[in-house]
C-alpha beads as a LAMMPS data file, in Angstrom:
LAMMPS data file: protein, C-alpha beads

59 atoms
58 bonds

1 atom types
1 bond types

-500.0 500.0 xlo xhi
-500.0 500.0 ylo yhi
-500.0 500.0 zlo zhi

Masses

1 110.0

Atoms # bond

1 1 1 -273.216 -443.778 99.010
2 1 1 -274.603 -447.018 99.653
3 1 1 -278.239 -447.182 99.579
4 1 1 -278.475 -448.317 103.317
5 1 1 -276.033 -445.186 103.837
6 1 1 -278.902 -442.980 102.482
7 1 1 -281.565 -444.635 103.768
8 1 1 -280.176 -443.752 107.270
9 1 1 -279.752 -440.220 106.326
10 1 1 -283.022 -439.884 105.180
11 1 1 -284.204 -441.473 108.210
12 1 1 -282.378 -438.977 110.867
13 1 1 -283.472 -436.126 108.538
14 1 1 -280.366 -434.810 107.049
15 1 1 -281.458 -434.676 103.981
16 1 1 -285.294 -435.494 102.297
17 1 1 -286.509 -436.683 99.306
18 1 1 -288.809 -433.876 96.889
19 1 1 -290.440 -436.941 95.179
20 1 1 -290.403 -440.738 96.127
21 1 1 -290.578 -443.845 94.222
22 1 1 -291.101 -447.174 95.298
23 1 1 -287.707 -447.999 94.687
24 1 1 -286.223 -444.909 94.118
25 1 1 -286.320 -441.449 95.582
26 1 1 -285.218 -437.567 94.125
27 1 1 -283.581 -434.915 95.757
28 1 1 -282.959 -431.269 95.669
29 1 1 -279.477 -430.622 93.136
30 1 1 -278.762 -428.332 96.323
31 1 1 -279.372 -430.189 99.187
32 1 1 -277.157 -433.118 97.682
33 1 1 -274.318 -430.659 97.258
34 1 1 -274.667 -429.264 100.787
35 1 1 -274.870 -432.898 101.873
36 1 1 -271.740 -434.161 99.791
37 1 1 -269.696 -430.800 101.612
38 1 1 -270.936 -431.231 105.162
39 1 1 -269.735 -434.821 104.781
40 1 1 -266.811 -434.021 103.397
41 1 1 -265.531 -431.953 106.007
42 1 1 -266.445 -434.680 108.722
43 1 1 -264.717 -437.274 106.833
44 1 1 -261.567 -434.289 107.289
45 1 1 -262.135 -434.363 110.860
46 1 1 -262.525 -437.875 111.808
47 1 1 -260.999 -439.508 109.281
48 1 1 -257.563 -437.434 108.338
49 1 1 -255.134 -440.655 107.488
50 1 1 -257.819 -440.850 104.362
51 1 1 -257.220 -437.592 102.863
52 1 1 -253.705 -438.006 101.967
53 1 1 -254.293 -440.883 99.798
54 1 1 -257.759 -439.087 98.032
55 1 1 -255.145 -435.579 97.606
56 1 1 -252.678 -438.312 95.957
57 1 1 -255.413 -439.472 93.699
58 1 1 -256.716 -435.540 92.917
59 1 1 -253.230 -435.020 91.309

Bonds

1 1 1 2
2 1 2 3
3 1 3 4
4 1 4 5
5 1 5 6
6 1 6 7
7 1 7 8
8 1 8 9
9 1 9 10
10 1 10 11
11 1 11 12
12 1 12 13
13 1 13 14
14 1 14 15
15 1 15 16
16 1 16 17
17 1 17 18
18 1 18 19
19 1 19 20
20 1 20 21
21 1 21 22
22 1 22 23
23 1 23 24
24 1 24 25
25 1 25 26
26 1 26 27
27 1 27 28
28 1 28 29
29 1 29 30
30 1 30 31
31 1 31 32
32 1 32 33
33 1 33 34
34 1 34 35
35 1 35 36
36 1 36 37
37 1 37 38
38 1 38 39
39 1 39 40
40 1 40 41
41 1 41 42
42 1 42 43
43 1 43 44
44 1 44 45
45 1 45 46
46 1 46 47
47 1 47 48
48 1 48 49
49 1 49 50
50 1 50 51
51 1 51 52
52 1 52 53
53 1 53 54
54 1 54 55
55 1 55 56
56 1 56 57
57 1 57 58
58 1 58 59
């Protein structure tokens, strides 16, 4: 995930940092894992053509 995408997720309120430094941010692991699951499901919905290549890589 890029820094820009992470900033957008923070702005939209989908993930909130527990501590912010000048260039870094800390998050709860459970929040990050939940967001990853959510984004994975959305990827399946909106980019089904990518899922075939992802499944091949896992094998």
